[in-house]
C-alpha positions as protocol buffer text, in pm:
chain_id: "A"
residue {
  index: 1
  type: UNK
  ca { x: 2037 y: -4694 z: -6890 }
}
residue {
  index: 2
  type: UNK
  ca { x: 2351 y: -4767 z: -6691 }
}
residue {
  index: 3
  type: UNK
  ca { x: 2351 y: -4408 z: -6569 }
}
residue {
  index: 4
  type: UNK
  ca { x: 1997 y: -4451 z: -6440 }
}
residue {
  index: 5
  type: UNK
  ca { x: 2091 y: -4775 z: -6269 }
}
residue {
  index: 6
  type: UNK
  ca { x: 2379 y: -4600 z: -6100 }
}
residue {
  index: 7
  type: UNK
  ca { x: 2145 y: -4325 z: -5982 }
}
residue {
  index: 8
  type: UNK
  ca { x: 1920 y: -4572 z: -5799 }
}
residue {
  index: 9
  type: UNK
  ca { x: 2215 y: -4751 z: -5652 }
}
residue {
  index: 10
  type: UNK
  ca { x: 2125 y: -5087 z: -5803 }
}
residue {
  index: 11
  type: UNK
  ca { x: 2374 y: -5336 z: -5934 }
}
residue {
  index: 12
  type: UNK
  ca { x: 2280 y: -5652 z: -6115 }
}
residue {
  index: 13
  type: UNK
  ca { x: 2421 y: -5975 z: -5978 }
}
residue {
  index: 14
  type: UNK
  ca { x: 2558 y: -6258 z: -6185 }
}
residue {
  index: 15
  type: UNK
  ca { x: 2232 y: -6453 z: -6191 }
}
residue {
  index: 16
  type: UNK
  ca { x: 1999 y: -6169 z: -6281 }
}
residue {
  index: 17
  type: UNK
  ca { x: 1910 y: -6089 z: -6638 }
}
residue {
  index: 18
  type: UNK
  ca { x: 1882 y: -5722 z: -6737 }
}
residue {
  index: 19
  type: UNK
  ca { x: 1499 y: -5746 z: -6764 }
}
residue {
  index: 20
  type: UNK
  ca { x: 1440 y: -5974 z: -6463 }
}
residue {
  index: 21
  type: UNK
  ca { x: 1427 y: -5722 z: -6183 }
}
residue {
  index: 22
  type: UNK
  ca { x: 1279 y: -5377 z: -6222 }
}
residue {
  index: 23
  type: UNK
  ca { x: 1353 y: -5147 z: -5934 }
}
residue {
  index: 24
  type: UNK
  ca { x: 1049 y: -4991 z: -5763 }
}
residue {
  index: 25
  type: UNK
  ca { x: 1167 y: -4644 z: -5862 }
}
residue {
  index: 26
  type: UNK
  ca { x: 1135 y: -4735 z: -6230 }
}
residue {
  index: 27
  type: UNK
  ca { x: 795 y: -4894 z: -6176 }
}
residue {
  index: 28
  type: UNK
  ca { x: 674 y: -4577 z: -6006 }
}
residue {
  index: 29
  type: UNK
  ca { x: 821 y: -4359 z: -6280 }
}
residue {
  index: 30
  type: UNK
  ca { x: 659 y: -4578 z: -6547 }
}
residue {
  index: 31
  type: UNK
  ca { x: 323 y: -4547 z: -6373 }
}
residue {
  index: 32
  type: UNK
  ca { x: 367 y: -4172 z: -6347 }
}
residue {
  index: 33
  type: UNK
  ca { x: 459 y: -4149 z: -6717 }
}
residue {
  index: 34
  type: UNK
  ca { x: 150 y: -4351 z: -6817 }
}
residue {
  index: 35
  type: UNK
  ca { x: -70 y: -4130 z: -6600 }
}
residue {
  index: 36
  type: UNK
  ca { x: 78 y: -3818 z: -6756 }
}
residue {
  index: 37
  type: UNK
  ca { x: 36 y: -3961 z: -7107 }
}
residue {
  index: 38
  type: UNK
  ca { x: -329 y: -4038 z: -7029 }
}
residue {
  index: 39
  type: UNK
  ca { x: -379 y: -3687 z: -6894 }
}
residue {
  index: 40
  type: UNK
  ca { x: -215 y: -3534 z: -7201 }
}
residue {
  index: 41
  type: UNK
  ca { x: -440 y: -3740 z: -7428 }
}
residue {
  index: 42
  type: UNK
  ca { x: -749 y: -3631 z: -7233 }
}
residue {
  index: 43
  type: UNK
  ca { x: -643 y: -3268 z: -7261 }
}
residue {
  index: 44
  type: UNK
  ca { x: -585 y: -3313 z: -7634 }
}
residue {
  index: 45
  type: UNK
  ca { x: -934 y: -3461 z: -7674 }
}
residue {
  index: 46
  type: UNK
  ca { x: -1086 y: -3174 z: -7475 }
}
residue {
  index: 47
  type: UNK
  ca { x: -906 y: -2917 z: -7688 }
}
residue {
  index: 48
  type: UNK
  ca { x: -1019 y: -3096 z: -8002 }
}
residue {
  index: 49
  type: UNK
  ca { x: -1381 y: -3094 z: -7879 }
}
residue {
  index: 50
  type: UNK
  ca { x: -1350 y: -2725 z: -7785 }
}
residue {
  index: 51
  type: UNK
  ca { x: -1207 y: -2644 z: -8127 }
}
residue {
  index: 52
  type: UNK
  ca { x: -1501 y: -2822 z: -8293 }
}
residue {
  index: 53
  type: UNK
  ca { x: -1748 y: -2624 z: -8081 }
}
residue {
  index: 54
  type: UNK
  ca { x: -1575 y: -2297 z: -8166 }
}
residue {
  index: 55
  type: UNK
  ca { x: -1578 y: -2390 z: -8534 }
}
residue {
  index: 56
  type: UNK
  ca { x: -1950 y: -2471 z: -8520 }
}
residue {
  index: 57
  type: UNK
  ca { x: -2026 y: -2141 z: -8344 }
}
residue {
  index: 58
  type: UNK
  ca { x: -1819 y: -1951 z: -8598 }
}
residue {
  index: 59
  type: UNK
  ca { x: -2014 y: -2117 z: -8880 }
}
residue {
  index: 60
  type: UNK
  ca { x: -2346 y: -2022 z: -8717 }
}
residue {
  index: 61
  type: UNK
  ca { x: -2228 y: -1663 z: -8669 }
}
residue {
  index: 62
  type: UNK
  ca { x: -2113 y: -1647 z: -9030 }
}
residue {
  index: 63
  type: UNK
  ca { x: -2453 y: -1775 z: -9149 }
}
residue {
  index: 64
  type: UNK
  ca { x: -2636 y: -1522 z: -8930 }
}
residue {
  index: 65
  type: UNK
  ca { x: -2421 y: -1234 z: -9057 }
}
residue {
  index: 66
  type: UNK
  ca { x: -2468 y: -1346 z: -9418 }
}
residue {
  index: 67
  type: UNK
  ca { x: -2846 y: -1369 z: -9376 }
}
residue {
  index: 68
  type: UNK
  ca { x: -2864 y: -1035 z: -9195 }
}
residue {
  index: 69
  type: UNK
  ca { x: -2656 y: -868 z: -9465 }
}
residue {
  index: 70
  type: UNK
  ca { x: -2880 y: -1010 z: -9738 }
}
residue {
  index: 71
  type: UNK
  ca { x: -3187 y: -893 z: -9546 }
}
residue {
  index: 72
  type: UNK
  ca { x: -3046 y: -541 z: -9505 }
}
residue {
  index: 73
  type: UNK
  ca { x: -2948 y: -525 z: -9872 }
}
residue {
  index: 74
  type: UNK
  ca { x: -3303 y: -621 z: -9973 }
}
residue {
  index: 75
  type: UNK
  ca { x: -3444 y: -361 z: -9736 }
}
residue {
  index: 76
  type: UNK
  ca { x: -3204 y: -100 z: -9875 }
}
residue {
  index: 77
  type: UNK
  ca { x: -3311 y: -180 z: -10230 }
}
residue {
  index: 78
  type: UNK
  ca { x: -3678 y: -153 z: -10133 }
}
residue {
  index: 79
  type: UNK
  ca { x: -3614 y: 185 z: -9967 }
}
residue {
  index: 80
  type: UNK
  ca { x: -3432 y: 310 z: -10277 }
}
residue {
  index: 81
  type: UNK
  ca { x: -3731 y: 216 z: -10493 }
}
residue {
  index: 82
  type: UNK
  ca { x: -3968 y: 382 z: -10248 }
}
residue {
  index: 83
  type: UNK
  ca { x: -3750 y: 693 z: -10236 }
}
residue {
  index: 84
  type: UNK
  ca { x: -3742 y: 719 z: -10615 }
}
residue {
  index: 85
  type: UNK
  ca { x: -4122 y: 683 z: -10627 }
}
residue {
  index: 86
  type: UNK
  ca { x: -4170 y: 951 z: -10360 }
}
residue {
  index: 87
  type: UNK
  ca { x: -3927 y: 1184 z: -10540 }
}
residue {
  index: 88
  type: UNK
  ca { x: -4132 y: 1142 z: -10859 }
}
residue {
  index: 89
  type: UNK
  ca { x: -4450 y: 1219 z: -10666 }
}
residue {
  index: 90
  type: UNK
  ca { x: -4289 y: 1524 z: -10506 }
}
residue {
  index: 91
  type: UNK
  ca { x: -4179 y: 1653 z: -10847 }
}
residue {
  index: 92
  type: UNK
  ca { x: -4534 y: 1612 z: -10976 }
}
residue {
  index: 93
  type: UNK
  ca { x: -4662 y: 1807 z: -10676 }
}
residue {
  index: 94
  type: UNK
  ca { x: -4413 y: 2088 z: -10739 }
}
residue {
  index: 95
  type: UNK
  ca { x: -4515 y: 2113 z: -11104 }
}
residue {
  index: 96
  type: UNK
  ca { x: -4883 y: 2114 z: -11014 }
}
residue {
  index: 97
  type: UNK
  ca { x: -4825 y: 2380 z: -10748 }
}
residue {
  index: 98
  type: UNK
  ca { x: -4646 y: 2597 z: -11003 }
}
residue {
  index: 99
  type: UNK
  ca { x: -4939 y: 2550 z: -11242 }
}
residue {
  index: 100
  type: UNK
  ca { x: -5186 y: 2653 z: -10973 }
}
residue {
  index: 101
  type: UNK
  ca { x: -4979 y: 2959 z: -10881 }
}
residue {
  index: 102
  type: UNK
  ca { x: -4958 y: 3061 z: -11245 }
}
residue {
  index: 103
  type: UNK
  ca { x: -5334 y: 3024 z: -11281 }
}
residue {
  index: 104
  type: UNK
  ca { x: -5375 y: 3254 z: -10981 }
}
residue {
  index: 105
  type: UNK
  ca { x: -5537 y: 2997 z: -10757 }
}
residue {
  index: 106
  type: UNK
  ca { x: -5504 y: 3073 z: -10392 }
}
residue {
  index: 107
  type: UNK
  ca { x: -5423 y: 2771 z: -10179 }
}
residue {
  index: 108
  type: UNK
  ca { x: -5310 y: 2966 z: -9874 }
}
residue {
  index: 109
  type: UNK
  ca { x: -5661 y: 2996 z: -9727 }
}
residue {
  index: 110
  type: UNK
  ca { x: -5713 y: 2620 z: -9706 }
}
residue {
  index: 111
  type: UNK
  ca { x: -5605 y: 2392 z: -9427 }
}
residue {
  index: 112
  type: UNK
  ca { x: -5290 y: 2195 z: -9489 }
}
residue {
  index: 113
  type: UNK
  ca { x: -5472 y: 1866 z: -9515 }
}
residue {
  index: 114
  type: UNK
  ca { x: -5733 y: 1999 z: -9755 }
}
residue {
  index: 115
  type: UNK
  ca { x: -5458 y: 2144 z: -9973 }
}
residue {
  index: 116
  type: UNK
  ca { x: -5281 y: 1813 z: -9979 }
}
residue {
  index: 117
  type: UNK
  ca { x: -5598 y: 1628 z: -10058 }
}
residue {
  index: 118
  type: UNK
  ca { x: -5720 y: 1870 z: -10324 }
}
residue {
  index: 119
  type: UNK
  ca { x: -5379 y: 1892 z: -10494 }
}
residue {
  index: 120
  type: UNK
  ca { x: -5348 y: 1515 z: -10484 }
}
residue {
  index: 121
  type: UNK
  ca { x: -5698 y: 1472 z: -10625 }
}
residue {
  index: 122
  type: UNK
  ca { x: -5635 y: 1719 z: -10906 }
}
residue {
  index: 123
  type: UNK
  ca { x: -5291 y: 1576 z: -10987 }
}
residue {
  index: 124
  type: UNK
  ca { x: -5357 y: 1208 z: -10926 }
}
residue {
  index: 125
  type: UNK
  ca { x: -5074 y: 1199 z: -10670 }
}
residue {
  index: 126
  type: UNK
  ca { x: -5012 y: 913 z: -10425 }
}
residue {
  index: 127
  type: UNK
  ca { x: -5063 y: 1076 z: -10082 }
}
residue {
  index: 128
  type: UNK
  ca { x: -4879 y: 795 z: -9901 }
}
residue {
  index: 129
  type: UNK
  ca { x: -4546 y: 940 z: -10014 }
}
residue {
  index: 130
  type: UNK
  ca { x: -4620 y: 1283 z: -9869 }
}
């Protein structure tokens, strides 16, 4: 404190108490310090608010990703079931075609759609998988 008093070239007189007279330089510095403290607090509050917003956005993104992943997993499972069903149908068609070839039936003279329809009708095959 004495060093600061020496810097401002102020000397207390016999009648003055240490807290009686505050030099204008100290008043100005105090005001500046309070302003800076206020500014720092405002910045801290802004950063805190920004952090909360980022956290909320991250939570929303996480929820979206989780839901999308669940949706894609369900779709994948459905496609696997459909694929297995179509593979079964295709195997039935192959077997039926072999039977028809063994029996000497000629399917080459028919249009592609009529072959599909007639084979499906004879075999009881689900045409939607073809």
